[in-house]
C-alpha positions as CSV (number, residue, x, y, z in Angstrom):
1,X,13.2,8.7,-6.8
2,X,9.6,7.9,-5.6
3,X,10.0,4.5,-7.2
4,X,13.0,3.7,-5.0
5,X,11.3,4.9,-1.8
6,X,8.3,2.5,-2.5
7,X,10.6,-0.4,-3.4
8,X,12.7,0.2,-0.3
9,X,9.6,0.1,2.0
10,X,8.6,-3.3,0.6
11,X,12.2,-4.6,0.6
12,X,12.4,-3.6,4.3
13,X,9.2,-5.4,5.0
14,X,10.6,-8.6,3.4
15,X,13.8,-8.3,5.4
16,X,11.8,-7.9,8.6
17,X,9.8,-11.0,7.9
18,X,12.8,-13.1,7.0
19,X,14.7,-11.8,10.1
20,X,11.7,-12.6,12.4
21,X,11.4,-16.1,10.8
22,X,15.1,-16.9,11.1
23,X,15.4,-15.3,14.6
24,X,12.4,-17.3,15.9
25,X,14.5,-20.5,15.8
26,X,17.1,-19.2,18.2
27,X,15.1,-16.8,20.3
28,X,11.5,-16.7,21.7
29,X,9.6,-13.4,21.5
30,X,6.7,-13.4,24.0
31,X,4.1,-10.9,25.1
32,X,1.7,-12.3,27.8
33,X,-0.8,-11.4,30.5
34,X,-2.0,-13.5,33.4
35,X,-4.9,-12.9,35.7
36,X,-5.4,-15.3,38.5
37,X,-7.8,-15.2,41.4
38,X,-9.4,-17.9,43.6
39,X,-12.2,-18.8,41.2
40,X,-11.3,-17.4,37.8
41,X,-8.0,-17.7,35.9
42,X,-7.3,-16.0,32.6
43,X,-4.1,-16.1,30.5
44,X,-3.3,-14.8,27.0
45,X,0.0,-15.1,25.2
46,X,1.4,-14.0,21.9
47,X,4.7,-15.4,20.9
48,X,7.0,-16.3,18.0
49,X,9.2,-19.3,18.4
50,X,10.3,-22.3,16.3
51,X,9.3,-20.7,13.0
52,X,5.7,-20.1,14.1
53,X,3.6,-17.2,15.4
54,X,1.5,-18.4,18.4
55,X,-1.7,-16.9,19.8
56,X,-2.8,-18.5,23.1
57,X,-5.8,-17.7,25.3
58,X,-7.1,-19.7,28.3
59,X,-10.0,-18.8,30.6
60,X,-11.1,-21.2,33.3
61,X,-13.8,-21.1,36.0
62,X,-14.0,-24.0,38.3
63,X,-17.0,-25.6,36.5
64,X,-18.1,-28.5,34.3
65,X,-15.8,-30.2,31.9
66,X,-15.4,-29.1,28.3
67,X,-18.3,-29.7,26.0
68,X,-16.5,-29.3,22.7
69,X,-12.9,-29.9,21.7
70,X,-11.4,-29.0,18.3
71,X,-7.9,-29.6,17.1
72,X,-6.6,-29.4,13.5
73,X,-3.1,-29.2,12.0
74,X,-2.2,-28.4,8.4
75,X,1.2,-27.5,6.9
76,X,2.3,-25.7,10.0
77,X,-1.0,-24.1,10.8
78,X,-2.9,-25.1,14.0
79,X,-6.3,-24.3,15.3
80,X,-7.3,-25.7,18.7
81,X,-10.1,-24.7,21.1
82,X,-12.2,-26.0,23.9
83,X,-15.7,-24.6,24.5
84,X,-18.1,-25.0,27.5
85,X,-21.8,-24.1,27.2
86,X,-21.8,-22.3,30.6
87,X,-18.6,-20.3,30.5
88,X,-18.0,-20.0,26.7
89,X,-14.6,-20.2,25.2
90,X,-12.1,-21.8,27.6
91,X,-9.0,-22.4,25.5
92,X,-7.8,-21.1,22.2
93,X,-4.6,-21.7,20.3
94,X,-3.8,-20.5,16.8
95,X,-0.4,-21.1,15.2
96,X,0.6,-19.5,11.9
97,X,4.0,-20.5,10.3
98,X,6.2,-17.5,9.7
99,X,6.8,-18.5,6.1
100,X,3.3,-17.2,5.4
101,X,4.0,-13.5,6.0
102,X,7.4,-13.9,4.3
103,X,5.7,-15.4,1.2
104,X,3.1,-12.6,1.2
105,X,5.8,-9.9,1.4
106,X,7.8,-11.6,-1.5
107,X,4.6,-11.5,-3.6
108,X,4.0,-7.8,-2.7
109,X,7.6,-6.9,-3.4
110,X,7.3,-8.6,-6.9
111,X,4.1,-6.8,-7.7
112,X,5.4,-3.4,-6.5
113,X,8.6,-3.9,-8.5
114,X,6.6,-4.6,-11.6
115,X,4.2,-1.7,-11.1
116,X,7.0,0.8,-10.4
117,X,9.3,-0.1,-13.3
118,X,10.0,2.7,-15.8
119,X,7.9,2.6,-19.0
120,X,9.8,1.8,-22.2
121,X,10.1,4.8,-24.5
122,X,11.1,2.9,-27.6
123,X,9.6,-0.3,-28.9
124,X,11.8,-3.4,-28.9
125,X,11.4,-4.2,-32.6
126,X,10.8,-1.1,-34.7
127,X,8.8,-1.6,-37.9
128,X,9.9,0.1,-41.1
129,X,7.2,2.1,-42.7
130,X,6.7,1.5,-46.5
131,X,8.1,4.3,-48.6
132,X,5.7,6.1,-50.9
133,X,5.8,7.5,-54.5
134,X,8.9,6.0,-56.1
135,X,11.2,6.0,-53.1
136,X,13.1,2.7,-52.9
137,X,13.0,0.6,-49.8
138,X,15.5,-2.2,-49.9
139,X,14.0,-3.9,-46.9
140,X,10.6,-4.5,-48.5
141,X,9.9,-7.0,-51.3
142,X,8.9,-5.5,-54.6
């Protein structure tokens, strides 16, 4: 019984990841906060859309232009940021494709399924023990 509870938990995690991944193509799920004033503006946003999980942060003071800009893309992942020496981090965007948590949950489900399987009580290929003191054994060569 305990085995099925553990397996059901990880199966539910897999279904949740697959549902979020598939649902992100037709719906956008967003959680955001914006703070705007005359001199300072700050925005953060967490969303899932188009098969990716997005984390976005922007902070801006009316100051000098950006000193450093970084932007890299790789198989659906993205890391992008702008940095200013005076104000610090001004812009950050991190994208993680939703196939990553789905793949991790598949691997976890496979491991849990292997770890919680019942132990075999009988060996697959039993071996005959050699008979002693004059007993005949037709399976062993003489």
